[in-house]
C-alpha positions in Angstrom: -7.3 11.5 0.6 -8.4 12.0 -2.5 -6.2 10.8 -5.8 -6.1 11.8 -9.4 -4.0 11.4 -12.0 -3.7 13.0 -14.9 -2.2 12.0 -18.1 0.9 9.9 -16.2 4.2 8.5 -18.4 6.8 6.2 -16.5 9.3 4.9 -18.4 12.6 3.1 -18.0 16.2 2.7 -19.9 16.5 -1.1 -19.6 20.3 -2.6 -19.9 20.2 -2.7 -23.3 19.9 1.1 -23.6 16.4 1.0 -25.0 13.1 3.3 -23.1 10.6 0.9 -22.0 7.2 3.0 -21.8 5.3 1.9 -19.1 2.3 4.0 -18.3 1.2 5.9 -21.2 -0.9 9.0 -20.6 -2.8 7.1 -17.3 -5.5 8.5 -15.8 -7.4 7.5 -12.5 -9.0 9.0 -9.7 -9.8 7.5 -6.3 -12.5 9.3 -4.1 -11.5 9.3 -0.3 -12.0 6.9 2.0 -12.8 4.4 -1.3 -11.4 1.0 -1.9 -9.9 0.4 -5.0 -9.0 -2.6 -7.1 -6.3 -2.4 -9.6 -6.1 -6.1 -11.6 -4.0 -7.1 -14.4 -1.8 -9.6 -15.4 1.9 -9.6 -14.9 4.2 -6.7 -16.6 1.8 -4.4 -17.5 2.7 -1.7 -15.7 0.5 -2.2 -11.5 3.0 -2.1 -8.9 4.5 0.8 -11.0 1.5 2.6 -10.7 1.5 1.8 -7.0 5.0 3.2 -6.6 4.5 6.2 -8.4 1.3 7.4 -6.5 3.0 6.1 -3.2 6.3 9.0 -4.0 8.0 6.0 -4.2 9.6 6.8 -8.0 9.4 10.0 -9.8 7.4 10.4 -13.6 8.3 11.2 -16.8 5.3 13.2 -17.3 2.0 14.1 -16.3 0.1 15.5 -12.8 -0.6 13.4 -10.0 -2.6 15.3 -6.7 -3.4 14.5 -3.3 -6.2 16.0 -1.7 -6.1 18.7 -4.3 -2.0 19.5 -4.3 0.0 18.4 -7.2 3.0 16.5 -5.9 4.3 15.6 -9.1 7.9 17.8 -8.5 8.5 17.2 -5.0 11.8 17.3 -4.4 13.3 13.8 -3.3 13.2 15.0 1.3 9.4 16.2 0.4 8.6 13.5 -1.1 10.4 11.3 1.8 8.6 13.3 4.3 5.1 13.1 2.6 5.3 9.4 2.3 6.2 9.4 6.2 3.3 10.9 7.0 0.1 10.2 4.7 1.1 7.0 3.0 1.1 3.3 4.5 2.9 0.1 2.0 2.0 -2.9 2.5 3.3 -5.6 -0.2 3.5 -9.2 -1.3 6.6 -10.1 0.6 6.2 -8.4 4.3 9.6 -7.9 4.8 9.6 -7.6 8.6 12.7 -7.0 10.4 13.5 -11.2 11.6 15.7 -10.0 14.8 12.9 -7.6 16.0 9.8 -8.7 17.9 6.0 -8.6 16.1 5.4 -5.2 18.4 9.0 -3.8 17.6 8.2 -3.7 13.5 5.6 -3.0 14.0 7.4 0.5 16.1 9.5 1.2 14.3 8.6 3.9 11.9 7.1 6.1 14.3 10.4 5.0 16.6 12.6 6.6 12.9 11.1 9.5 13.8 11.6 9.8 17.1 8.4 9.5 19.0 8.1 8.9 22.5 8.7 5.0 23.0 6.0 4.7 25.9 3.1 6.4 23.8 4.4 4.6 20.4 4.6 0.5 22.6 1.3 1.2 23.5 -0.3 2.3 20.2 1.7 -0.3 18.4 0.0 -2.8 20.8 -3.1 -1.9 20.4 -3.2 -2.0 16.3 -1.7 -5.3 16.7 -4.9 -6.2 18.9 -7.1 -4.8 16.2 -5.5 -7.0 13.5 -6.1 -9.8 16.6 -2.0 -10.7 17.5 -2.1 -9.2 20.9 -0.5 -12.6 22.0 2.4 -13.1 19.6 3.8 -9.4 19.7 6.5 -10.8 21.9 7.3 -12.9 19.1 9.7 -12.9 16.3 8.5 -13.5 12.6 10.1 -17.0 12.4 7.6 -17.4 14.8 4.7 -16.3 13.4 2.6 -18.3 10.4 2.5 -16.1 7.4 -0.6 -14.7 7.4 0.2 -13.5 11.2 3.5 -11.9 9.4 1.2 -10.0 6.8 -1.0 -8.8 9.2 2.3 -7.7 11.4 2.9 -5.1 8.4 -0.8 -4.0 8.2 -0.4 -2.6 11.8 3.3 -1.7 11.0 1.5 0.1 7.4 -1.0 1.6 10.2 1.2 3.2 12.8 2.2 6.4 11.1 -1.7 7.1 10.7 -1.6 7.6 6.8 -4.8 8.6 4.9 -3.5 6.3 2.4 -3.1 1.8 2.0 -1.1 1.0 -0.8 -1.3 -2.9 -1.4 0.7 -4.8 -3.9 -1.0 -8.5 -3.9 -1.0 -8.6 -0.4 -2.4 -12.0 -0.3 -0.5 -13.2 -3.0 1.5 -15.5 -0.9 -1.3 -17.2 1.6 -3.5 -20.2 1.2 -7.5 -19.1 0.1 -8.4 -18.9 4.0 -5.4 -17.0 4.8 -6.2 -14.7 2.6 -9.5 -13.7 3.1 -8.8 -13.2 6.7 -6.2 -10.9 6.0 -8.4 -9.1 3.2 -11.6 -9.1 5.9 -8.9 -6.9 8.1 -8.0 -4.5 5.8 -11.7 -4.2 4.8 -12.3 -3.8 8.1 -9.7 -1.1 8.9 -11.0 1.3 6.0 -13.9 0.8 7.2 -12.6 2.6 10.6 -9.8 4.9 9.2 -11.8 6.2 6.7 -8.0 5.4 4.7 -8.2 5.2 1.1 -7.3 1.8 0.0 -5.5 1.3 -3.1 -4.7 -2.8 -3.8 -3.3 -4.5 -6.6 -4.2 -8.2 -6.8 -5.3 -11.3 -8.8 -7.3 -12.7 -6.3 -11.2 -12.7 -7.5 -12.8 -12.3 -4.9 -10.5 -9.9 -3.2 -11.0 -7.8 -6.3 -14.3 -8.1 -6.5 -15.0 -6.9 -2.9 -13.6 -3.8 -3.4 -15.8 -1.0 -4.4 -13.7 0.4 -7.3 -12.3 -2.1 -9.9 -9.6 -1.3 -12.2 -8.1 -3.0 -15.4 -4.3 -2.7 -16.6 -4.2 -2.8 -20.3 -1.0 -1.4 -22.4 0.1 1.2 -19.2 -3.3 2.5 -19.1 -6.5 2.0 -16.6 -9.3 0.9 -17.3 -12.2 1.4 -15.2 -14.5 -2.3 -14.6 -16.2 -2.0 -11.2 -17.6 1.8 -10.7 -18.6 1.7 -6.8 
């Protein structure tokens, strides 16, 4: 899925009633199936940007096109439906449900939509196989290592067959070796599924492995690496 952002503005009101202008006329484009890294210091608006293109948050001004359709003015219900069908999220903190097994955690997004349990279970297990966790499918998060938990989160992000994967520091809590393993899985799945991958990272090795690299600075994105 192609992403195009034009003149994007996003602000917040702080606790004292002051307006904080986070994104300032930002422009961005990601080709369908490409891999993109967003780098920059903390507090520059990287996560805010990811949330806006994932329709988790609205925008103040600008255009947001996904495959040519302007999504900037969707209703809340329309945005939620689009997220559920087209976008997969991976966060630094995996946010797995502690009382459920790895397999059940992967299944949940599909079960919420009322999909057939048997079909969902089969596909969820296939995804766990792809991330190398088929033998851990029956384990709960507390029985898994940090890297294993993040791989479950990757499988969960893919279960709805999204067109876009948005990853916010997916290796931030992992050691170098485990982080590299997670990176290899993400890039392999990107190639296999032809998804568009946009990732925030402070990991220079991970950023350099992406086809495109942008730096967030002063509320705008600056292209550092082009293909």
